[in-house]
Z-matrix of the N, CA and C atoms (Angstrom, degrees):
N
C 1 1.448
C 2 1.532 1 111.13
N 3 1.324 2 117.48 1 -40.07
C 4 1.463 3 118.79 2 -178.28
C 5 1.529 4 111.10 3 -67.76
N 6 1.347 5 117.53 4 -26.51
C 7 1.457 6 120.02 5 176.95
C 8 1.522 7 110.65 6 -65.40
N 9 1.339 8 116.88 7 -42.07
C 10 1.458 9 120.30 8 177.67
C 11 1.528 10 110.34 9 -66.26
N 12 1.321 11 116.70 10 -39.08
C 13 1.462 12 120.43 11 177.48
C 14 1.527 13 109.72 12 -61.85
N 15 1.326 14 117.26 13 -42.60
C 16 1.463 15 121.20 14 177.62
C 17 1.528 16 110.21 15 -61.96
N 18 1.330 17 117.04 16 -41.52
C 19 1.462 18 120.59 17 178.03
C 20 1.524 19 111.09 18 -61.18
N 21 1.319 20 117.37 19 -43.74
C 22 1.468 21 121.14 20 179.92
C 23 1.528 22 110.11 21 -64.22
N 24 1.321 23 117.02 22 -41.78
C 25 1.476 24 120.74 23 178.55
C 26 1.530 25 111.05 24 -63.78
N 27 1.314 26 117.22 25 -40.40
C 28 1.473 27 120.95 26 178.93
C 29 1.522 28 110.27 27 -64.32
N 30 1.322 29 117.31 28 -43.14
C 31 1.470 30 120.67 29 179.11
C 32 1.525 31 110.59 30 -63.05
N 33 1.322 32 117.51 31 -44.90
C 34 1.473 33 121.05 32 178.99
C 35 1.523 34 111.33 33 -62.24
N 36 1.319 35 116.96 34 -42.26
C 37 1.461 36 120.90 35 178.14
C 38 1.523 37 111.01 36 -62.94
N 39 1.316 38 116.65 37 -43.21
C 40 1.455 39 120.85 38 179.69
C 41 1.534 40 110.78 39 -62.82
N 42 1.320 41 117.01 40 -41.19
C 43 1.466 42 120.64 41 178.57
C 44 1.528 43 110.15 42 -62.69
N 45 1.322 44 116.73 43 -45.03
C 46 1.467 45 120.37 44 179.42
C 47 1.523 46 112.16 45 -63.85
N 48 1.316 47 117.54 46 -36.40
C 49 1.459 48 121.00 47 179.87
C 50 1.525 49 111.75 48 -75.28
N 51 1.323 50 117.38 49 -33.00
C 52 1.464 51 121.06 50 -176.66
C 53 1.525 52 112.76 51 -85.16
N 54 1.320 53 117.61 52 -23.11
C 55 1.473 54 121.19 53 -175.21
C 56 1.531 55 113.80 54 -56.55
N 57 1.334 56 120.04 55 -43.41
C 58 1.474 57 118.26 56 -179.27
C 59 1.532 58 113.49 57 -60.38
N 60 1.304 59 117.58 58 -28.82
C 61 1.465 60 120.49 59 -179.72
C 62 1.524 61 112.02 60 -67.99
N 63 1.322 62 117.42 61 -21.21
C 64 1.462 63 120.31 62 -175.96
C 65 1.524 64 112.90 63 -112.73
N 66 1.319 65 116.57 64 23.37
C 67 1.465 66 119.32 65 175.84
C 68 1.521 67 111.26 66 -70.02
N 69 1.321 68 115.99 67 -36.10
C 70 1.468 69 120.03 68 -178.41
C 71 1.517 70 112.99 69 -95.23
N 72 1.302 71 117.73 70 -23.56
C 73 1.468 72 120.68 71 -177.19
C 74 1.521 73 108.44 72 -134.21
N 75 1.317 74 116.33 73 113.27
C 76 1.466 75 121.36 74 -177.04
C 77 1.524 76 111.10 75 -78.14
N 78 1.308 77 114.64 76 154.12
C 79 1.457 78 119.86 77 174.02
C 80 1.529 79 108.46 78 -67.68
N 81 1.325 80 116.22 79 129.89
C 82 1.456 81 119.85 80 177.12
C 83 1.518 82 109.35 81 -161.66
N 84 1.300 83 115.05 82 171.30
C 85 1.459 84 120.96 83 177.42
C 86 1.527 85 111.97 84 -76.23
N 87 1.338 86 117.57 85 -6.85
C 88 1.469 87 121.81 86 -178.79
C 89 1.523 88 113.20 87 -92.06
N 90 1.312 89 118.06 88 2.46
C 91 1.465 90 120.67 89 177.87
C 92 1.526 91 109.79 90 -66.17
N 93 1.341 92 117.42 91 153.97
C 94 1.468 93 119.54 92 174.35
C 95 1.536 94 110.66 93 -60.91
N 96 1.305 95 116.19 94 151.40
C 97 1.469 96 121.13 95 -176.99
C 98 1.524 97 111.29 96 -57.83
N 99 1.325 98 117.93 97 -37.66
C 100 1.468 99 119.57 98 -179.80
C 101 1.527 100 110.92 99 -62.86
N 102 1.331 101 117.15 100 -37.56
C 103 1.466 102 120.87 101 176.52
C 104 1.522 103 110.00 102 -65.89
N 105 1.318 104 116.03 103 -42.39
C 106 1.469 105 120.01 104 -178.94
C 107 1.526 106 110.57 105 -61.33
N 108 1.322 107 116.19 106 -44.58
C 109 1.467 108 119.96 107 179.38
C 110 1.523 109 110.17 108 -64.96
N 111 1.337 110 116.71 109 -42.41
C 112 1.470 111 120.04 110 178.64
C 113 1.530 112 110.80 111 -61.69
N 114 1.327 113 116.91 112 -41.24
C 115 1.467 114 119.80 113 177.00
C 116 1.532 115 110.99 114 -64.23
N 117 1.323 116 116.40 115 -37.43
C 118 1.461 117 120.05 116 175.89
C 119 1.514 118 111.93 117 -63.23
N 120 1.318 119 116.82 118 -40.22
C 121 1.465 120 120.60 119 177.91
C 122 1.528 121 110.49 120 -64.54
N 123 1.339 122 116.28 121 -39.77
C 124 1.466 123 119.65 122 177.46
C 125 1.527 124 111.31 123 -66.13
N 126 1.321 125 116.97 124 -42.62
C 127 1.467 126 120.33 125 178.58
C 128 1.519 127 110.67 126 -64.39
N 129 1.322 128 116.78 127 -38.98
C 130 1.462 129 120.39 128 176.88
C 131 1.517 130 112.05 129 -64.20
N 132 1.319 131 116.02 130 -40.20
C 133 1.473 132 120.39 131 177.10
C 134 1.522 133 110.31 132 -63.31
N 135 1.330 134 116.96 133 -41.97
C 136 1.462 135 119.80 134 176.34
C 137 1.531 136 110.63 135 -60.04
N 138 1.332 137 117.51 136 -41.76
C 139 1.464 138 120.76 137 177.47
C 140 1.520 139 112.70 138 -60.81
N 141 1.325 140 117.02 139 -38.89
C 142 1.469 141 121.06 140 178.37
C 143 1.528 142 109.85 141 -67.39
N 144 1.326 143 117.21 142 -41.18
C 145 1.473 144 120.27 143 177.44
C 146 1.531 145 109.51 144 -62.09
N 147 1.318 146 117.52 145 -41.42
C 148 1.467 147 120.40 146 178.17
C 149 1.529 148 111.35 147 -61.48
N 150 1.326 149 116.39 148 -35.16
C 151 1.467 150 119.68 149 178.22
C 152 1.518 151 112.74 150 -65.41
N 153 1.316 152 116.65 151 -26.48
C 154 1.465 153 119.73 152 178.64
C 155 1.525 154 111.06 153 -64.89
N 156 1.324 155 116.66 154 -19.51
C 157 1.464 156 122.12 155 179.51
C 158 1.529 157 110.08 156 -117.41
N 159 1.319 158 115.95 157 48.01
C 160 1.462 159 122.32 158 -177.18
C 161 1.516 160 111.58 159 -84.59
N 162 1.305 161 114.56 160 155.22
C 163 1.457 162 122.28 161 171.94
C 164 1.527 163 107.19 162 -90.13
N 165 1.330 164 116.95 163 118.43
C 166 1.460 165 121.52 164 -179.68
C 167 1.525 166 108.77 165 -85.06
N 168 1.322 167 116.08 166 121.72
C 169 1.462 168 121.05 167 -175.46
C 170 1.520 169 112.07 168 -93.07
N 171 1.310 170 115.88 169 -62.33
C 172 1.468 171 120.31 170 178.98
C 173 1.514 172 108.15 171 -155.14
N 174 1.308 173 116.21 172 135.74
C 175 1.455 174 119.90 173 -179.79
C 176 1.521 175 110.63 174 56.27
N 177 1.322 176 115.76 175 -119.15
C 178 1.465 177 119.88 176 178.92
C 179 1.531 178 112.01 177 -107.12
N 180 1.324 179 116.72 178 22.79
C 181 1.461 180 121.77 179 176.82
C 182 1.527 181 109.05 180 -89.30
N 183 1.332 182 115.56 181 124.90
C 184 1.453 183 121.46 182 -179.28
C 185 1.525 184 109.12 183 -128.54
N 186 1.317 185 115.52 184 161.89
C 187 1.465 186 120.60 185 172.34
C 188 1.517 187 109.25 186 -143.18
N 189 1.308 188 114.78 187 148.55
C 190 1.460 189 122.84 188 -179.68
C 191 1.516 190 107.33 189 -165.69
N 192 1.315 191 116.04 190 -167.27
C 193 1.465 192 120.33 191 -177.12
C 194 1.525 193 112.37 192 -106.63
N 195 1.323 194 117.36 193 30.89
C 196 1.469 195 121.05 194 -175.36
C 197 1.521 196 113.53 195 -66.97
N 198 1.319 197 117.89 196 -15.97
C 199 1.464 198 119.86 197 179.09
C 200 1.529 199 112.11 198 -74.11
N 201 1.322 200 117.96 199 -23.07
C 202 1.469 201 120.69 200 -175.37
C 203 1.535 202 113.47 201 -61.54
N 204 1.343 203 119.77 202 -44.63
C 205 1.468 204 117.42 203 177.28
C 206 1.532 205 113.01 204 -60.84
N 207 1.321 206 117.19 205 -34.68
C 208 1.467 207 120.29 206 -178.81
C 209 1.528 208 110.73 207 -68.49
N 210 1.321 209 117.32 208 -45.74
C 211 1.466 210 117.96 209 -177.17
C 212 1.524 211 111.63 210 -72.33
N 213 1.329 212 117.57 211 -34.58
C 214 1.468 213 119.20 212 178.87
C 215 1.521 214 110.20 213 -67.14
N 216 1.310 215 116.82 214 -44.49
C 217 1.467 216 119.29 215 -179.67
C 218 1.530 217 110.22 216 -69.08
N 219 1.322 218 118.37 217 -31.51
C 220 1.470 219 121.06 218 175.15
C 221 1.521 220 110.72 219 -66.72
N 222 1.327 221 116.54 220 -40.43
C 223 1.463 222 120.84 221 -178.97
C 224 1.521 223 111.46 222 -66.61
N 225 1.310 224 117.66 223 -42.27
C 226 1.456 225 121.30 224 -174.93
C 227 1.522 226 113.96 225 -87.20
N 228 1.336 227 117.25 226 -38.64
C 229 1.461 228 120.63 227 -169.26
C 230 1.529 229 112.82 228 -114.04
N 231 1.327 230 118.13 229 -39.12
C 232 1.461 231 120.14 230 177.84
C 233 1.514 232 113.99 231 112.47
N 234 1.323 233 114.37 232 -165.58
C 235 1.464 234 121.90 233 -171.88
C 236 1.521 235 113.39 234 -66.71
N 237 1.345 236 118.19 235 -33.11
C 238 1.459 237 119.85 236 179.86
C 239 1.519 238 111.84 237 -60.96
N 240 1.318 239 117.50 238 -20.50
C 241 1.462 240 121.04 239 178.03
C 242 1.523 241 112.04 240 -103.93
N 243 1.325 242 117.96 241 -39.60
C 244 1.462 243 119.65 242 -174.02
C 245 1.524 244 113.06 243 -72.46
N 246 1.314 245 117.57 244 -33.80
C 247 1.473 246 119.22 245 -179.22
C 248 1.534 247 111.11 246 -69.37
N 249 1.352 248 120.26 247 -47.09
C 250 1.473 249 117.84 248 174.16
C 251 1.527 250 112.92 249 -59.97
N 252 1.339 251 116.74 250 -38.19
C 253 1.469 252 119.72 251 178.55
C 254 1.520 253 110.43 252 -61.40
N 255 1.315 254 116.72 253 -46.28
C 256 1.471 255 120.59 254 -179.95
C 257 1.526 256 111.20 255 -64.28
N 258 1.324 257 117.23 256 -38.06
C 259 1.471 258 120.42 257 179.07
C 260 1.526 259 111.06 258 -64.54
N 261 1.319 260 117.31 259 -42.55
C 262 1.468 261 120.49 260 178.82
C 263 1.517 262 110.36 261 -64.64
N 264 1.325 263 117.27 262 -43.51
C 265 1.466 264 120.35 263 179.92
C 266 1.529 265 110.65 264 -66.13
N 267 1.320 266 117.29 265 -41.86
C 268 1.471 267 120.68 266 178.95
C 269 1.535 268 110.19 267 -62.66
N 270 1.320 269 116.35 268 -45.74
C 271 1.463 270 119.59 269 177.75
C 272 1.517 271 112.20 270 -64.89
N 273 1.323 272 116.21 271 -40.13
C 274 1.464 273 120.52 272 177.77
C 275 1.512 274 112.21 273 -62.74
N 276 1.335 275 116.57 274 -37.04
C 277 1.472 276 120.68 275 178.94
C 278 1.523 277 110.26 276 -60.23
N 279 1.313 278 116.28 277 -43.65
C 280 1.467 279 120.48 278 -178.68
C 281 1.528 280 110.60 279 -72.81
N 282 1.325 281 117.57 280 -42.39
C 283 1.464 282 120.45 281 -179.05
C 284 1.527 283 112.85 282 -67.95
N 285 1.326 284 117.10 283 -37.16
C 286 1.467 285 120.04 284 -176.11
C 287 1.523 286 113.21 285 -78.72
N 288 1.323 287 117.02 286 -34.06
C 289 1.462 288 120.24 287 -172.21
C 290 1.518 289 113.91 288 -119.77
N 291 1.313 290 117.62 289 6.04
C 292 1.451 291 121.22 290 175.57
C 293 1.525 292 113.36 291 89.30
N 294 1.314 293 113.27 292 159.95
C 295 1.458 294 120.83 293 -179.76
C 296 1.524 295 109.25 294 -84.80
N 297 1.310 296 115.92 295 116.66
C 298 1.455 297 121.92 296 179.42
C 299 1.523 298 107.63 297 -151.22
N 300 1.333 299 117.39 298 165.55
C 301 1.468 300 118.68 299 176.68
C 302 1.532 301 112.34 300 -57.74
N 303 1.330 302 117.00 301 -38.60
C 304 1.460 303 120.57 302 179.21
C 305 1.525 304 110.90 303 -64.89
N 306 1.331 305 117.07 304 -42.23
C 307 1.462 306 120.75 305 179.31
C 308 1.527 307 110.91 306 -65.84
N 309 1.310 308 116.97 307 -41.74
C 310 1.468 309 120.07 308 178.46
C 311 1.527 310 111.31 309 -64.35
N 312 1.322 311 115.99 310 -40.98
C 313 1.457 312 121.07 311 178.94
C 314 1.533 313 109.84 312 -63.84
N 315 1.333 314 117.49 313 -44.55
C 316 1.467 315 121.50 314 178.75
C 317 1.530 316 110.88 315 -64.63
N 318 1.319 317 116.79 316 -41.17
C 319 1.465 318 120.74 317 178.26
C 320 1.532 319 110.31 318 -63.16
N 321 1.317 320 116.30 319 -43.22
C 322 1.464 321 120.82 320 178.63
C 323 1.532 322 110.84 321 -59.75
N 324 1.326 323 116.38 322 -46.14
C 325 1.466 324 119.70 323 -179.38
C 326 1.527 325 111.33 324 -63.67
N 327 1.320 326 118.21 325 -37.11
C 328 1.464 327 120.47 326 177.72
C 329 1.521 328 110.47 327 -65.93
N 330 1.327 329 117.43 328 -39.81
C 331 1.463 330 120.14 329 177.27
C 332 1.523 331 111.20 330 -63.83
N 333 1.324 332 116.32 331 -40.41
C 334 1.470 333 120.19 332 177.75
C 335 1.532 334 110.01 333 -63.03
N 336 1.326 335 116.84 334 -43.14
C 337 1.470 336 120.65 335 177.76
C 338 1.531 337 109.72 336 -60.76
N 339 1.320 338 117.12 337 -42.24
C 340 1.465 339 120.97 338 -179.97
C 341 1.514 340 113.97 339 -65.44
N 342 1.334 341 117.42 340 -27.57
C 343 1.469 342 121.35 341 179.49
C 344 1.529 343 111.49 342 -89.43
N 345 1.315 344 117.38 343 -42.49
C 346 1.470 345 121.13 344 -175.39
C 347 1.531 346 111.91 345 -75.46
N 348 1.319 347 117.90 346 -36.14
C 349 1.474 348 120.53 347 -176.93
C 350 1.528 349 113.39 348 -57.45
N 351 1.337 350 120.00 349 -47.82
C 352 1.470 351 117.46 350 179.03
C 353 1.530 352 112.91 351 -69.32
N 354 1.310 353 116.87 352 -20.42
C 355 1.461 354 120.19 353 175.01
C 356 1.529 355 110.03 354 -74.28
N 357 1.340 356 117.01 355 -38.56
C 358 1.463 357 121.16 356 178.85
C 359 1.527 358 112.56 357 -74.90
N 360 1.319 359 117.17 358 -34.09
C 361 1.466 360 122.07 359 -170.36
C 362 1.529 361 114.73 360 -52.70
N 363 1.323 362 120.17 361 -48.47
C 364 1.463 363 118.55 362 -176.74
C 365 1.533 364 113.73 363 -69.14
N 366 1.300 365 117.07 364 -11.57
C 367 1.458 366 121.04 365 -179.27
C 368 1.531 367 112.85 366 -81.03
N 369 1.333 368 116.58 367 -7.68
C 370 1.467 369 121.87 368 178.30
C 371 1.530 370 106.89 369 -115.30
N 372 1.322 371 116.71 370 128.73
C 373 1.471 372 120.25 371 -169.76
C 374 1.523 373 114.82 372 -73.84
N 375 1.303 374 118.84 373 -56.77
C 376 1.466 375 119.54 374 -175.21
C 377 1.527 376 110.46 375 -85.29
N 378 1.324 377 115.49 376 149.73
C 379 1.464 378 120.14 377 -175.52
C 380 1.521 379 112.20 378 -65.39
N 381 1.311 380 118.16 379 -40.73
C 382 1.467 381 120.22 380 -179.80
C 383 1.528 382 110.51 381 -61.88
N 384 1.300 383 117.24 382 -45.21
C 385 1.472 384 120.54 383 177.80
C 386 1.519 385 111.18 384 -66.41
N 387 1.321 386 116.31 385 -37.62
C 388 1.466 387 120.65 386 -179.94
C 389 1.525 388 110.54 387 -59.94
N 390 1.329 389 116.72 388 -49.63
C 391 1.461 390 120.28 389 179.66
C 392 1.533 391 110.02 390 -63.67
N 393 1.336 392 116.55 391 -39.68
C 394 1.462 393 120.69 392 179.21
C 395 1.534 394 111.02 393 -62.38
N 396 1.326 395 117.56 394 -46.29
C 397 1.468 396 121.24 395 -179.83
C 398 1.524 397 110.71 396 -64.94
N 399 1.313 398 117.17 397 -42.92
C 400 1.471 399 119.99 398 178.28
C 401 1.523 400 110.98 399 -63.97
N 402 1.315 401 116.71 400 -37.30
C 403 1.459 402 120.63 401 177.63
C 404 1.529 403 110.43 402 -65.63
N 405 1.327 404 117.39 403 -43.07
C 406 1.469 405 120.32 404 176.60
C 407 1.525 406 111.28 405 -59.32
N 408 1.320 407 115.32 406 -43.69
C 409 1.465 408 119.09 407 178.19
C 410 1.535 409 110.69 408 -61.42
N 411 1.335 410 116.76 409 -49.09
C 412 1.470 411 120.32 410 -178.43
C 413 1.521 412 111.43 411 -63.37
N 414 1.319 413 117.97 412 -40.72
C 415 1.464 414 121.02 413 178.42
C 416 1.524 415 111.33 414 -63.59
N 417 1.313 416 116.72 415 -37.75
C 418 1.465 417 119.92 416 176.69
C 419 1.523 418 110.57 417 -64.44
N 420 1.310 419 116.32 418 -44.40
C 421 1.472 420 121.48 419 178.57
C 422 1.536 421 110.58 420 -61.55
N 423 1.322 422 117.08 421 -45.43
C 424 1.465 423 121.80 422 -179.14
C 425 1.525 424 110.96 423 -68.55
N 426 1.313 425 116.95 424 -40.11
C 427 1.473 426 120.49 425 179.04
C 428 1.521 427 110.89 426 -62.39
N 429 1.307 428 116.80 427 -40.24
C 430 1.471 429 120.46 428 176.51
C 431 1.523 430 109.82 429 -62.04
N 432 1.332 431 116.15 430 -44.71
C 433 1.456 432 120.68 431 178.58
C 434 1.531 433 111.06 432 -59.92
N 435 1.326 434 117.10 433 -45.19
C 436 1.473 435 120.41 434 179.16
C 437 1.525 436 110.84 435 -65.84
N 438 1.322 437 116.77 436 -39.60
C 439 1.468 438 120.85 437 178.97
C 440 1.529 439 110.69 438 -59.04
N 441 1.316 440 116.35 439 -39.84
C 442 1.468 441 120.86 440 -179.69
C 443 1.529 442 111.68 441 -76.32
N 444 1.334 443 118.13 442 -24.78
C 445 1.467 444 121.45 443 -172.75
C 446 1.520 445 114.54 444 -96.29
N 447 1.328 446 117.88 445 -27.99
C 448 1.469 447 120.72 446 -174.95
C 449 1.522 448 108.82 447 -98.10
N 450 1.332 449 117.62 448 119.71
C 451 1.463 450 119.85 449 -177.60
C 452 1.532 451 113.97 450 -72.61
N 453 1.327 452 117.98 451 -33.07
C 454 1.461 453 121.30 452 -176.65
C 455 1.529 454 109.82 453 -90.12
N 456 1.314 455 115.97 454 95.72
C 457 1.466 456 121.26 455 -175.86
C 458 1.530 457 112.35 456 -70.66
N 459 1.331 458 118.27 457 -23.86
C 460 1.471 459 120.43 458 -179.76
C 461 1.523 460 111.57 459 -67.74
N 462 1.310 461 118.01 460 -35.48
C 463 1.466 462 120.10 461 176.85
C 464 1.521 463 111.37 462 -83.78
N 465 1.326 464 116.67 463 -19.39
C 466 1.460 465 120.14 464 -178.25
C 467 1.530 466 112.09 465 -73.10
N 468 1.331 467 118.05 466 -38.45
C 469 1.466 468 120.57 467 -176.45
C 470 1.523 469 113.20 468 -58.44
N 471 1.347 470 119.66 469 -49.69
C 472 1.476 471 118.18 470 178.41
C 473 1.530 472 112.17 471 -62.66
N 474 1.328 473 116.53 472 -36.00
C 475 1.450 474 120.30 473 179.30
C 476 1.528 475 110.57 474 -65.71
N 477 1.327 476 117.26 475 -44.44
C 478 1.456 477 120.13 476 178.65
C 479 1.525 478 111.36 477 -62.20
N 480 1.317 479 116.77 478 -39.00
C 481 1.458 480 120.08 479 177.43
C 482 1.528 481 111.03 480 -62.08
N 483 1.313 482 116.80 481 -46.15
C 484 1.464 483 120.95 482 177.07
C 485 1.526 484 110.84 483 -63.32
N 486 1.313 485 116.81 484 -44.33
C 487 1.450 486 122.50 485 -179.55
C 488 1.530 487 110.84 486 -58.77
N 489 1.317 488 116.89 487 -44.78
C 490 1.465 489 120.67 488 178.79
C 491 1.523 490 111.00 489 -66.71
N 492 1.317 491 117.27 490 -42.65
C 493 1.472 492 119.81 491 -178.63
C 494 1.520 493 110.81 492 -63.65
N 495 1.326 494 118.54 493 -42.41
C 496 1.453 495 121.29 494 -179.04
C 497 1.531 496 112.30 495 -73.04
N 498 1.317 497 117.07 496 -30.33
C 499 1.456 498 120.43 497 -178.29
C 500 1.515 499 113.33 498 -79.59
N 501 1.304 500 116.26 499 -28.76
C 502 1.473 501 118.22 500 -178.59
C 503 1.500 502 109.25 501 -81.40
């Protein structure tokens, strides 16, 4: 539980630190490509920092809120930002916790989230609903990954419930 609390605190701190930079220029799909890529790199870095405070489930299976920067940047900016963010997080997952089938599977799912989210985003009209739908999609993808990776399903159900409640 404290790992999720740490993740929420890190996200809030990052938002407070990044907000002054966007007082004059709002996040949108009309930003120059270099800005979009830079925002993706920042979102990816935030995802890696969130992984440093992961909840270790079993073996090398971890969970945290690293998907949130990817879906938010996909909703606001698009693929030019979400794909670099997902690549950094996927690479960070392997570098931080070692190369294993679980790490490769988690990295793959993050890359899929980074590609599919900007494709889904324009199909939802309002921004609040867009982020909500992308979050539901990412949580489903992550839950499937955890279901396949964690052998003890009895301990997984309460964790998934908490994970969904904190992520939504």
